[in-house]
C-alpha positions, 0 to 999 in steps of 0.5 A: 500500500502506498503512503507518503514517505516524508512529512515536514521533518519526519521520515515515514517508516511504515504503516501502522493502521488505517481507517475511515478517519485516515492513517497512522504511520511510524516515523523518525524525527530527523532532527531529534532521531526520535521514533514516533507515530504520526496520525493523519485525521482527515478534516473532510471525514467528519472528524473535525471534532477530534480537535478536542482529542489533541487538546485533551491528550496534550495535557495528559501525563500518565505511564499507561496513556499514550503520549501526544507530543505535538499537533499540526494542522494542514489544509486537509488533515489534523496531524498528531505526533504520538508516542510510538508503542511497540506492540499490538492492540488487545483485540489482535492479541486475543485473536492471535493468542486466545483468552488470557490467563487470569493472573496476566489479565489482572496485571494488565487490567490494573494498569488500565484501571489506574489510567482511567482513574487518572482521567476521572480524577481530572474530570475527563471521560474517555467514552470509547474504551474498547479492545482496539484502543488498548495497546499491549507492549510486553507487560505494559498497557497504553490507552490511546485514541481520545477522539471521543473524550471530553471533560465532565462535571458531576453536577451536569450530564452529557447527551452525546451518542458515542462509542462502539455498540458492542462495548457501549452501556445501555444508557448510551444505546438508549439515548439516556443522559449520563454523567460520564464515569459510569460509561467508562466503568461499563466499558472496562467491564466489557474489556475484562470479560473479553480478556478472560473469555476470548470474546465480547459479552454482547453482540451489536445492539444487545443492550439497546431497549432491553430490560436489566434481566434480559441483558444480564441473562445474555451474559454467560460467565465462565464458571472456571474463573475465580469467584472474585473475578466473576463478581467483579465482572457482574458488578462492572457490566451492570445494566442499572448504572445506579447499581454499577460499581464505582471506581473507588470500589473497584480499586478495593475489590478483592480481585483488584486490591490496589491502592488509589494514587493521589493525582491532584494536589491543592491549587494554592497560587493561580497562574495566569498562563494556565488560565490562558491555556484553559481558555484555549482548550475551550473553557470560558474565562469567567467560568474558570475564575468562578469555579476554580475554588471548587475542587469538584469542578472540571475547571479545577481538575483541568487547571491541575493538569494544565499547570503541571504540563506547563511547568514540565516545559511542554508546549501545548499547541502548535500554530495552525500554519506551522511549517516545521515541527521543531524538537521542542514542540515534539519531544517530551521533556520527561524523555530527555532529562531526569527529575533533577534536570526537569526541576531546574528547568522549571525554576528557570522558566518561572524566573524568566516569567516573573522577571518579564512581568515584574512591575516597578513600584514607588511607595512611602515617599511624597517627594518626587526627587526621592522617587528613584531612590525609593524604586522597588519591585512588585510581584502579584500572585492570586491565591485560591483561598480566602483571606484567613486561609491565606494568612494561615498558610503564609504564616505556616510556610514562613515559619517552615521556610529555611534560612529566613526570619520574619516579622508580622506587621501590616505586612509580613517582613521577610529577612534573609542573611544575604541582606534580602528583604521582602515584604508580603502583603495580602489583599482580599479579592474574592474569590481569591486573595492577592499575594503581593511580594515587594522587594524592600532590600537586596538584588532583583535576582535574589528577590526572584529566586526567593519568590520562585522558591517560596511559591514552590514551597507553599504549593508543593510542601505545605498546601495539604497540611493547611487546606 
């Protein structure tokens, strides 16, 4: 079969798959030498909605989710540059090898479960989990194809008809509004059934307009499987979504018995760049500012993802008219450096951004000819807390922060042995509290270093203790 041999700075090496949406090819980036997968999505094939796929997948970072390194828009295609997974999809694997041994199925299923839990924790629902969208590479699982994924909110419902009929739950097949996670839970149950039986539990349309009893009676579970596994299958492939097992219950189920990861941390300081990225994804700025204080909101969840992605040095979006996909648009920093190097890179990014935005101020002097001597610098950051919560957190953090002393007056005055003096003032600005860092003595570089270190210290070390 013919396929193009070159695209921008990528040399194509083979065809991985083809479908109505377009083709997926393996390629080598001739700038970095990195092996990648290139997915061409036809814009004239009803796949324009897949623009959201790139926006969601770009901000995900989990070991069991296929990474998206960059996206390029051409006149005919949306082109995704993806992690190259060397393996086969679960559908092909089962067709070649038959049903999986229970122990092997369990190890693979737990990885899928952790990936989906990561998505749900950040208010994302996949909506198209099936055997073809699960890649197996040795002992590792990668979930891919986020073309139908979207953000959800527990206080509202989704109404889109999507997914594959053999895997879709009754609420999808019957056009009943749904929240989101319960759909992925059903699909996980169908995948688990197929892994240990070698076939799907239902044919096309079996779950449409059928009673709960009719659906349950059509599903035959092999009695040779362990009682714990049979119980889990029944609870996941439960037609009544109100009775369907929840994610936390799945993790605690005897057949799984896995500890849930804590993927989200408290958002303390609000970053304007992250707000802008959320707006690019499709969130309304007023909704972000109104709902980010609510930890159960999808805005809060999406902010957590975006802020982590920005601090890791990832570029979220390539320009629509991009001519060359340069290495920094493609290569994940995680693949290039260890944790210490990444942390150092993050700090440099923050310093550059603060220096760029830092504004000079003059305060406390009524005589114009003294203004130049009184010139100092101000950095403002909003805190996702009320005034009392911000005071408690700042005081606790200053008491724990190394090598400084501080005094509390109208502002917090911070003294460093190097001679640096920083004043920290808090101003209520509902729903946030504005934290003002003012350079009162010492150099600008020392001041920026302190602001960066203190913000990181508050956000990463102390937020969970106080909030």
